[in-house]
Every structure is written in structure tokens, then in C-alpha cells.
C-alpha positions as CSV (number, residue, x, y, z in Angstrom):
1,M,-11.1,11.0,-2.5
2,S,-11.2,13.3,0.5
3,E,-8.7,12.8,3.3
4,K,-11.5,11.8,5.7
5,Q,-12.8,9.1,3.3
6,N,-9.3,7.8,2.9
7,I,-8.8,7.4,6.6
8,V,-12.1,5.6,7.0
9,S,-11.4,3.3,4.1
10,S,-7.9,2.6,5.4
11,E,-9.2,1.7,8.9
12,Q,-11.8,-0.7,7.4
13,L,-9.0,-2.3,5.3
14,V,-6.8,-2.7,8.3
15,Q,-9.6,-4.3,10.3
16,E,-10.4,-6.8,7.5
17,I,-6.7,-7.7,7.2
18,S,-6.3,-8.0,10.9
19,G,-9.0,-10.6,11.1
20,S,-7.5,-12.9,8.4
21,D,-5.0,-15.7,8.4
22,L,-3.9,-14.5,5.0
23,Y,-1.9,-11.6,6.5
24,P,1.5,-13.3,6.1
25,Q,0.8,-13.9,2.4
26,L,0.0,-10.2,2.1
27,I,3.4,-9.3,3.5
28,Q,5.1,-11.7,1.2
29,Q,3.3,-10.3,-1.9
30,L,4.1,-6.8,-0.9
31,Q,7.8,-7.6,-0.4
32,K,7.8,-9.3,-3.8
33,D,6.4,-6.3,-5.5
34,L,8.8,-3.9,-3.6
35,N,11.6,-6.0,-5.0
36,R,10.2,-6.0,-8.5
37,A,9.9,-2.2,-8.3
38,G,13.6,-1.9,-7.5
39,I,13.0,-0.7,-3.9
40,D,15.6,-2.0,-1.5
41,Y,13.5,-2.3,1.6
42,E,12.7,-5.2,4.0
43,I,9.3,-5.2,5.5
44,N,9.0,-5.9,9.2
45,L,7.6,-9.4,9.2
46,N,6.3,-9.0,12.7
47,A,4.4,-5.7,12.1
48,A,0.7,-5.7,12.9
49,P,-1.5,-4.5,10.1
50,K,-1.8,-1.0,11.4
51,E,2.0,-0.8,11.8
52,L,2.4,-2.2,8.3
53,F,0.2,0.6,6.9
54,L,2.3,3.2,8.7
55,E,5.5,1.6,7.6
56,I,4.5,1.6,3.9
57,E,3.2,5.1,4.2
58,R,6.6,6.4,5.5
59,L,8.3,4.4,2.7
60,L,6.1,6.0,0.1
61,L,6.5,9.5,1.5
62,K,10.3,9.1,1.3
63,R,10.1,7.9,-2.3
64,L,7.8,10.7,-3.3
65,N,10.3,13.2,-2.0
66,T,13.6,11.5,-3.1
67,A,13.0,8.7,-5.6
68,F,9.8,9.4,-7.5
69,N,10.6,6.8,-10.2
70,E,10.7,4.1,-7.5
71,F,7.3,5.3,-6.3
72,L,5.9,5.0,-9.9
73,N,7.6,1.6,-10.4
74,L,5.9,0.3,-7.2
75,L,2.5,1.5,-8.4
76,Y,3.1,-0.3,-11.7
77,A,4.3,-3.5,-10.0
78,V,1.3,-3.7,-7.7
79,D,-1.1,-2.7,-10.5
80,V,-2.6,0.5,-9.0
81,S,-4.1,2.6,-11.7
82,E,-3.1,6.2,-12.4
83,R,-6.7,7.1,-12.4
84,D,-7.1,5.9,-8.8
85,I,-4.0,7.9,-7.7
86,R,-5.4,11.0,-9.3
87,K,-8.5,10.8,-7.2
88,C,-6.5,12.1,-4.3
89,D,-7.6,15.8,-4.1
90,S,-4.4,17.0,-2.3
91,E,-1.0,18.1,-3.5
92,E,0.6,17.4,-0.1
93,S,3.1,14.6,-0.2
94,A,1.9,13.1,3.1
95,V,-1.7,12.9,1.9
96,I,-0.7,11.4,-1.4
97,A,1.5,8.8,0.4
98,Q,-1.5,7.9,2.6
99,H,-3.8,7.6,-0.3
100,A,-1.2,5.5,-2.3
101,T,-0.6,3.3,0.7
102,Y,-4.3,2.5,0.9
103,L,-4.5,1.7,-2.8
104,I,-1.4,-0.5,-2.7
105,L,-2.5,-2.5,0.3
106,K,-6.1,-2.8,-1.1
107,R,-4.8,-4.1,-4.4
108,E,-2.3,-6.5,-2.7
109,W,-5.1,-7.7,-0.5
110,Q,-7.3,-8.4,-3.5
111,K,-4.6,-10.4,-5.1
112,I,-4.1,-12.6,-2.0
113,Y,-7.9,-12.9,-1.3
114,F,-8.8,-14.0,-4.9
115,R,-5.8,-16.3,-5.1
116,N,-7.0,-18.1,-2.0
117,S,-10.7,-18.2,-2.8
118,L,-10.2,-20.4,-5.9
């Protein structure tokens, strides 16, 4: 996925999340999966969706550079496929973190959306 496509997709996801009353559940699910992955981090519960995206992106960038196993554990806990991660056509940590953030938030949003649509 090109960096430009990733930015557009991320913005669309942020807009969809922003317009939903399920946003608090998204934060709870993300916090739960961070804990399951062994990442000691508390999400800002008052963060707007755009801020949440940036917060997770910074967290992932740090893990990519210092605690790669925690990064992998989070991908596993959230259920992001390795195939989707490999679609990122960059070797830059910042771009990979942005791509992974999009995939993680998209997957978490799917979980919350489907759980509430039943």
C-alpha cells in the first residue's frame, strides 16, 4: 500500500470513528489488546480519534525501534495479518508505524462494529 493510499484510508477511518457513539468501546478494546500484548501503556481516554491515531502511531514507532517483540505481540493480539503488514512498500519505521496503526485501528473498529450490530 502506498503512503498516499494509507493516509487517505486513515483519514476515512478517523472520520467514520469520529461520527460514532462506539468510540469509547474502541478505546477499551484497544487498551485490552495492548495489555494482552504486554505493553504497559495507558491510552488517553479523552483523545479525539485523530489524536488517538497519532498516539498509537508514536507508540508503535517506539516499539518498532526498541521493543520489536511487543510490536509483534500487539499485531497478534489485535489479529492483524502478517500479509497485510507486508503490503507496506516502505522500509522506513515511521511509514511502517503509520501503516500498522491504520491496520490495528481498522481491525479494532471491525470488532466493535460487528459486536454491536448483532
